[in-house]
GUMARMI-157645 format. One line per 2 residues: their letters; for each residue x negated, y, z negated of C-alpha. Coordinates in pm, 1 decimal. Each point is the difference from the previous one (the first is absolute). Last residue first. Layout:
! GUMARMI-157645
A = X Y Z | ... .
***
This chain:
! GUMARMI-157645
XX = -2759.7 4151.1 -1621.1 | 97.8 160.3 -355.8 .
XX = -287.6 -165.2 -205.1 | -308.4 114.1 251.5 .
XX = 107.6 358.1 -96.1 | 25.3 -34.7 -410.0 .
XX = -319.8 144.4 -45.7 | 28.0 288.3 207.4 .
XX = 334.5 44.5 -122.9 | -176.8 24.3 -394.2 .
XX = -242.0 212.2 163.4 | 225.7 267.1 121.9 .
XX = 271.8 -31.6 -318.4 | -325.9 80.6 -245.4 .
XX = -77.1 314.2 194.8 | 348.7 133.5 -3.5 .
XX = 23.8 -95.4 -380.4 | -328.6 212.2 -61.1 .
XX = 69.6 265.5 203.2 | 347.6 57.4 -190.2 .
XX = -100.4 -46.4 -307.4 | -328.7 218.0 -8.0 .
XX = -327.3 -149.8 -8.2 | -301.6 -36.1 -256.2 .
XX = 239.8 91.6 -277.0 | -96.2 -276.6 -204.8 .
XX = 340.5 -123.6 -12.6 | -31.4 44.5 364.2 .
XX = -266.4 -194.1 66.5 | 133.8 -258.4 -253.5 .
XX = 268.6 -63.5 211.6 | -207.9 -29.4 338.2 .
XX = -216.1 -260.8 -143.5 | 298.4 -198.0 -131.8 .
XX = 168.5 2.7 327.4 | -283.7 -93.1 196.6 .
XX = -119.3 -276.5 -238.8 | 393.5 -117.0 8.3 .
XX = -30.3 28.0 381.2 | -312.0 -268.1 27.7 .
XX = 181.1 -226.8 -284.7 | 266.8 -27.1 221.1 .
XX = -111.2 -70.4 307.4 | 355.2 -87.5 112.4 .
XX = 235.5 184.5 -212.7 | 151.0 -5.7 -385.8 .
XX = 149.6 235.2 -177.6 | 191.2 -125.1 -293.6 .
XX = 347.6 -108.5 76.5 | 281.1 210.5 -202.1 .
XX = 117.2 -58.7 -350.6 | 342.7 185.7 -114.4 .
XX = 181.0 -308.8 -197.7 | -359.5 -70.1 -84.2 .
XX = 48.7 249.4 -250.6 | 243.3 -209.8 -206.2 .
XX = -273.2 -284.7 -61.9 | -278.5 260.3 -116.7 .
XX = 262.6 145.7 -215.7 | 106.8 -342.6 -140.6 .
XX = -406.5 -77.0 -74.3 | 64.5 304.5 -208.7 .
XX = 202.4 -194.3 -244.2 | -270.5 -141.3 -189.6 .
XX = 129.6 -197.5 -313.5 | 320.6 -94.2 167.5 .
XX = -168.2 -14.2 354.6 | -203.7 -278.1 -141.0 .
XX = 281.1 -236.3 -105.0 | 205.7 66.3 326.2 .
XX = -401.3 -83.0 146.8 | 12.7 -334.2 -153.3 .
XX = 355.1 -122.3 -10.6 | -5.6 54.4 373.5 .
XX = 260.6 231.4 153.1 | -232.5 244.8 95.8 .
XX = -206.9 -250.1 210.5 | 346.5 -41.9 212.8 .
XX = -71.8 345.9 175.3 | -340.1 -108.1 185.7 .
XX = -335.2 189.7 -27.7 | -17.7 -3.2 -360.4 .
XX = -211.6 321.6 -27.5 | -358.8 6.8 -109.6 .
XX = -39.4 63.5 -382.0 | -256.1 -331.5 -28.3 .
XX = 83.5 -203.6 -221.9 | 340.5 82.1 -32.0 .
XX = 35.4 45.2 394.9 | -197.2 -321.5 50.7 .
XX = 254.9 -202.0 -168.9 | 312.0 190.1 137.6 .
XX = -103.9 -136.1 332.5 | -99.7 -306.4 -138.5 .
XX = 336.7 -82.9 -138.9 | 175.6 132.0 323.1 .
XX = -171.0 -250.4 219.7 | -282.2 176.3 203.5 .
XX = -324.1 -156.4 -96.9 | 189.5 -347.2 92.6 .
XX = 116.2 120.7 310.1 | -341.9 79.5 111.7 .
XX = -142.6 -344.7 -159.3 | 235.5 -194.6 229.7 .
XX = -87.9 251.0 293.1 | -401.9 -101.2 -57.8 .
XX = 89.8 -365.0 -42.1 | 170.8 5.9 339.0 .
XX = -268.6 215.9 115.0 | -252.2 -258.6 -142.7 .
XX = 177.1 -305.3 169.0 | -52.4 176.8 310.2 .
XX = -315.1 54.7 15.0 | -151.4 337.7 -30.9 .
XX = -110.7 255.0 282.1 | 284.3 254.2 -44.6 .
XX = 12.0 163.7 -349.5 | 306.1 26.2 -235.2 .
XX = 40.1 379.9 -171.5 | 148.6 47.8 -344.3 .
XX = 82.9 378.8 -83.5 | -189.8 292.5 -117.9 .
XX = 68.6 342.0 -153.4 | 199.3 302.7 86.8 .
XX = 342.1 104.1 64.3 | 12.6 347.8 65.6 .
XX = 264.9 253.6 -192.0 | 320.6 213.9 94.7 .
XX = 233.4 239.0 -145.2 | 106.7 262.8 270.8 .
XX = -34.5 345.4 104.8 | -225.5 43.2 -338.4 .
XX = -80.7 -301.9 -224.8 | -129.2 -41.2 -349.5 .
XX = -126.0 -373.8 -11.5 | 203.0 -210.7 -203.6 .
XX = -60.9 -22.0 -396.9 | -216.4 -125.0 -247.9 .
XX = -44.7 130.8 -333.0 | -304.7 38.1 -269.4 .
XX = 38.5 26.7 -392.0 | -428.6 8.9 -95.4 .
XX = -250.2 -277.4 -87.8 | -22.6 -121.8 356.6 .
XX = -185.9 -289.7 119.7 | 212.4 -305.6 -2.4 .
XX = 349.6 146.4 161.9 | -296.8 247.0 236.1 .
XX = -178.8 -318.6 106.9 | 336.4 -198.1 81.7 .
XX = 159.1 269.1 152.9 | -334.9 55.1 264.8 .
XX = 183.6 -240.5 262.4 | 295.8 192.0 11.2 .
XX = -253.8 207.0 185.8 | -71.6 391.8 -65.5 .
XX = 130.5 352.6 -8.4 | -131.7 167.8 -323.7 .
XX = 134.5 250.4 -239.8 | -176.1 84.2 -347.5 .
XX = -329.4 11.9 50.0 | -322.5 -5.9 -218.1 .
XX = 212.8 -222.1 -256.7 | -209.4 -261.2 17.8 .
XX = 272.4 -238.8 149.8 | 35.9 259.7 276.2 .
XX = -420.4 78.4 114.8 | -30.1 -369.4 -23.5 .
XX = 275.2 -110.8 246.7 | -83.9 281.1 212.9 .
XX = -387.8 -91.3 12.1 | 117.4 -357.1 89.9 .
XX = 239.3 93.9 282.5 | -229.0 207.5 151.0 .
XX = -51.7 435.6 -52.9 | -97.9 288.6 178.2 .
XX = 130.5 314.8 43.6 | 121.9 42.8 -344.5 .
XX = 356.5 132.6 -75.9 | 126.5 280.0 -125.9 .
XX = -196.4 258.2 146.8 | 310.0 249.9 90.5 .
XX = -185.8 53.3 309.3 | -252.6 -277.0 87.0 .
XX = 131.2 -350.1 -127.2 | 396.2 85.5 -25.6 .
XX = -23.8 200.5 362.0 | -195.0 -225.5 126.6 .
XX = 256.3 -301.0 -50.2 | 264.9 214.8 94.3 .
XX = -160.1 65.1 314.4 | -55.8 -368.4 68.9 .
XX = 348.9 -65.8 -48.7 | 118.1 287.5 210.6 .
XX = -248.3 -86.4 305.9 | 141.3 -340.5 -4.6 .
XX = 364.6 133.3 37.0 | -97.4 260.2 272.2 .
XX = -175.1 -290.5 233.8 | -369.9 -2.0 86.8 .
XX = -39.7 -344.7 -155.1 | 271.2 -232.8 177.5 .
XX = -166.5 -280.0 101.2 | 123.0 -250.7 249.9 .
XX = -162.8 -401.1 88.2 | 69.3 -149.8 -293.2 .
XX = 330.0 -184.8 82.8 | 204.7 143.1 -264.1 .
XX = -69.2 335.9 85.5 | -249.3 184.6 -203.5 .
XX = -44.9 330.4 -238.5 | 382.6 104.4 -80.0 .
XX = 159.0 318.4 -105.7 | 281.4 91.2 -194.0 .
XX = -207.1 210.3 -306.6 | 24.6 -268.6 -208.8 .
XX = -126.8 -289.9 263.1 | -309.8 279.9 20.4 .
XX = 8.3 27.1 -406.1 | -7.3 -380.6 -33.7 .
XX = -260.2 -74.8 291.7 | -234.7 200.3 -227.6 .
XX = 11.8 -251.7 -252.9 | -174.7 -229.2 244.8 .
XX = -275.4 174.9 205.3 | -291.7 -36.0 -292.0 .
XX = -240.8 228.1 -195.6 | 316.6 239.9 -50.2 .
XX = 176.7 -255.2 -271.6 | 183.9 298.2 -159.3 .
XX = -41.8 146.9 -335.6 | 201.8 232.6 -162.6 .
XX = 16.9 279.4 -301.0 | -383.3 -31.9 -6.7 .
XX = -141.4 52.0 -388.5 | -330.5 138.5 -58.9 .
XX = -27.3 245.3 320.7 | -250.0 259.3 37.5 .
XX = 129.0 375.9 -11.8 | -286.7 131.3 -184.5 .
XX = 183.5 54.8 -329.5 | 142.5 -423.5 12.2 .
XX = 288.7 -123.4 265.8 | 291.6 -192.8 -153.1 .
XX = 223.6 -136.5 303.4 | 366.9 -143.7 -134.5 .
XX = 188.0 294.1 65.7 | -149.2 69.4 360.9 .
XX = 53.8 -352.8 53.5 | 389.7 6.8 -127.5 .
XX = 31.2 269.5 242.4 | -127.6 -194.1 302.7 .
XX = 189.2 -312.7 -91.6 | 283.9 178.4 -1.6 .
XX = -40.0 196.0 307.0 | -85.7 -364.3 162.9 .
XX = 358.8 -129.8 -94.1 | 91.9 -224.6 -328.8 .
XX = -234.1 70.6 -250.4 | 41.0 -181.5 -340.4 .
XX = 297.2 17.3 -211.0 | -28.0 -173.1 -312.1 .
XX = -322.3 151.9 -117.0 | 160.9 313.7 31.7 .
XX = -247.2 283.4 44.4 | -71.4 233.2 -297.7 .
XX = -416.7 -30.1 88.1 | -97.3 -215.5 -294.4 .
XX = 309.0 -227.1 88.0 | -122.2 -50.7 332.9 .
XX = -304.6 -55.3 -147.2 | 155.9 -280.5 -203.6 .
XX = 169.6 -156.3 262.3 | -287.5 -75.7 225.6 .
XX = 101.0 -51.8 329.0 | -27.6 -257.2 287.3 .
XX = 209.2 11.2 362.0 | -38.6 -329.9 240.5 .
XX = -179.5 -111.9 278.9 | 101.1 -296.5 126.6 .
XX = -70.9 -374.2 -45.2 | -101.0 -337.7 147.2 .
XX = -174.6 -326.6 -94.1 | 209.0 -246.4 195.7 .
XX = 180.3 63.9 298.2 | 7.4 -275.8 312.5 .
XX = -210.9 35.3 300.3 | 27.5 40.7 391.6 .
XX = 424.0 -32.9 60.7 | 112.9 88.6 323.2 .
XX = 269.9 268.2 48.3 | -175.4 205.2 247.0 .
XX = -276.1 21.2 -279.4 | 64.4 -79.4 -354.7 .
XX = -181.7 -39.1 -326.8 | -52.3 396.8 -41.4 .
XX = 387.7 32.0 -25.4 | 9.5 -282.7 -209.1 .
XX = -67.4 178.9 -294.9 | 265.9 270.2 43.8 .
XX = 278.5 -308.2 25.6 | -43.9 -146.3 -312.1 .
XX = -25.2 -341.0 25.1 | 287.2 -192.4 -110.2 .
XX = 93.3 -82.3 395.8 | -378.1 -108.0 69.3 .
XX = 46.4 -426.6 -51.1 | 344.3 37.6 236.0 .
XX = -144.8 -272.4 256.0 | -175.4 -154.5 -282.7 .
XX = 246.9 -351.9 20.6 | -78.7 -34.3 373.1 .
XX = -172.1 295.3 134.2 | -252.5 272.5 -132.3 .
XX = -306.7 -217.6 49.5 | -75.4 100.0 328.5 .
XX = 127.4 340.1 -56.4 | -329.0 32.6 -210.8 .
XX = -182.8 99.2 296.0 | -367.9 -106.8 -53.1 .
XX = -296.9 216.6 -30.6 | -329.3 89.6 175.2 .
XX = 52.4 116.0 325.6 | -256.1 310.6 -1.6 .
XX = 275.3 203.0 39.2 | 235.4 -101.7 -172.2 .
XX = -222.2 17.8 -312.0 | -42.6 366.3 53.1 .
XX = 349.5 53.4 7.6 | 127.0 -218.6 -291.6 .
XX = -280.7 209.4 -207.2 | 257.8 193.2 -147.9 .
XX = 164.4 -252.5 -217.2 | -369.0 11.5 -174.0 .
XX = -135.4 -351.4 -12.2 | 87.1 -302.4 -226.2 .
XX = -137.4 -290.4 187.9 | 48.0 -353.4 89.2 .
XX = -150.6 -276.8 141.6 | -307.5 213.1 51.4 .
XX = -175.0 -27.0 327.1 | -290.6 -246.4 80.3 .
XX = -78.6 101.2 393.3 | -270.7 228.8 -46.1 .
XX = 294.8 270.8 107.8 | 237.0 -108.7 -302.2 .
XX = -284.5 20.2 -219.2 | -71.3 364.1 127.0 .
XX = 349.3 124.3 -41.0 | 58.8 -147.2 -342.2 .
XX = -333.5 149.9 -130.3 | 73.9 337.3 143.4 .
XX = 388.1 -10.7 -112.1 | -156.3 -108.1 -369.2 .
XX = -214.4 300.8 43.4 | 255.7 238.2 65.2 .
XX = 268.3 -149.5 -267.1 | -293.7 -23.7 -288.7 .
XX = -198.0 -243.7 -59.9 | 16.0 -356.0 140.8 .
XX = 132.9 -223.6 -278.4 | 37.4 -333.5 143.9 .
XX = 272.4 -220.7 -118.7 | 3.9 -381.8 46.8 .
XX = 341.6 -150.7 97.4 | 22.9 -363.5 -22.9 .
XX = 280.7 -185.4 180.8 | 120.4 -348.4 -53.6 .
XX = 44.3 47.5 -371.2 | 236.1 307.3 5.0 .
XX = 178.8 86.0 -372.1 | -355.2 -21.5 -131.7 .
XX = -176.7 188.2 283.8 | 250.3 259.7 -19.1 .
XX = -42.6 60.1 -352.7 | -364.2 35.6 57.4 .
XX = 70.0 254.5 270.8 | 181.2 188.1 -225.1 .
XX = -242.0 -48.4 -343.7 | -300.8 145.0 219.7 .
XX = 188.6 287.5 143.1 | 35.8 134.6 -308.1 .
XX = -360.8 -25.0 -76.5 | -72.7 137.7 311.9 .
XX = 246.4 276.2 -71.2 | -205.1 83.6 -302.8 .
XX = -335.6 47.1 237.5 | -265.9 -208.6 -35.2 .
XX = -58.0 -99.8 324.8 | 125.4 314.2 183.4 .
XX = 344.4 39.2 102.9 | 127.2 -55.8 384.0 .
XX = 104.3 -363.7 10.3 | -119.7 -242.2 300.3 .
XX = 201.4 -362.1 -33.3 | -217.5 -281.1 89.7 .
XX = 200.3 -309.3 81.4 | -23.5 -385.4 -90.7 .
XX = 242.6 -252.3 112.9 | -51.1 -308.3 -212.9 .
XX = 35.2 -359.7 98.3 | 187.2 -177.3 -237.1 .
XX = 271.6 -232.7 241.8 | -240.5 -8.0 276.7 .
XX = -320.4 -92.8 -198.5 | 218.9 -291.2 -149.6 .
XX = 121.7 -94.2 319.8 | -364.4 -39.1 124.5 .
XX = -97.9 -197.5 -320.9 | 282.4 -255.7 8.6 .
XX = -50.7 -49.8 409.9 | -402.4 -32.7 -84.2 .
XX = 65.6 -234.2 -230.3 | 261.9 -165.5 247.8 .
XX = -206.7 -35.0 260.0 | -291.9 -126.0 -241.7 .
XX = 186.1 -288.3 -173.8 | 129.4 -108.1 364.5 .
XX = -356.0 -49.6 83.1 | -67.8 -196.2 -302.5 .
XX = 243.6 -240.6 121.8 | 324.0 -1.2 -271.7 .
XX = 81.4 -291.8 -212.7 | 339.2 -114.8 -75.4 .
***
């Protein structure tokens, strides 16, 4: 039987269209907060490559966008320019700012059917910054808490028990006094303790431990002028300015460097520093929960996965497929092993890879167990502005430019003014 030329063309075009549909690929852009040459970029390259291999109908392009603040700015600029990323890893506390700009999809639309119970295995402390009024807006991925690091060799040197780290503020202060070394002129040559005073994260642990809080769940109320917040800041300033066992100013990186160099005996720092300390310390070190006061508590930290508005429907579905895949227990375990961040879900600790890793490095289990007392991180509307005002206040207090009471009262007034438009 002969086919007419027109009939042949119709069949040929139909076959091409069918083939094109069958092998069409949905391209996703994934904004990830790390420098292009960073170690996490290499690790994420491998993760994304595995996803792309397993999903031939989806191609994820990781775009390494600098630190969290830079990535947030780039994602917002792209979205407002009608070219949003499909998925972005941004700070969990960016949630209010992203909602105020109407830039993100709610995740509840995906949490149906077989995915209705998707978030059940996740740690409750990590989910607190993911939800507002019962609606899920992001999925935890690269999360952390502050944790206590200490130099066991230094403990032995001054007669402290290396297997019994401080469990209270008082014990922490007494240990820091013994561990601090000063020269004949009174200059500190080794700090007994370092905290991250150039940020607003670890002070939240002190506030929680004093029995206080910093914000309500909807990010519209602040509590900086309360006795509990004053008590937390007072402890900081006493250690830095009266006993001089803690420096006034330290960043995350500087504190980690001081610790592994033996220039500081104890520190509060992120669980995300575990890998660096493990690979860099040349001495016997320990990791423990943060010492407590009225209660034991820590804030959570780190980044969540967001799906942006303004992308095609097929991209939304593909983005959810990618988010789900990244969140699988084995991938949560893989990311933790490679980075030091805490697995975001309980069943990740049941994977063979993490069980084997924990046998050789049991401190990851200390970070896990501390999640029982993890609480939501400080988050407000206009969060970056409030964080900046809060940090300026803390540094002015530490530098003795303002009293604790006056500084916190002024802080509360400024924050209330910033939040006023969001209370109506």
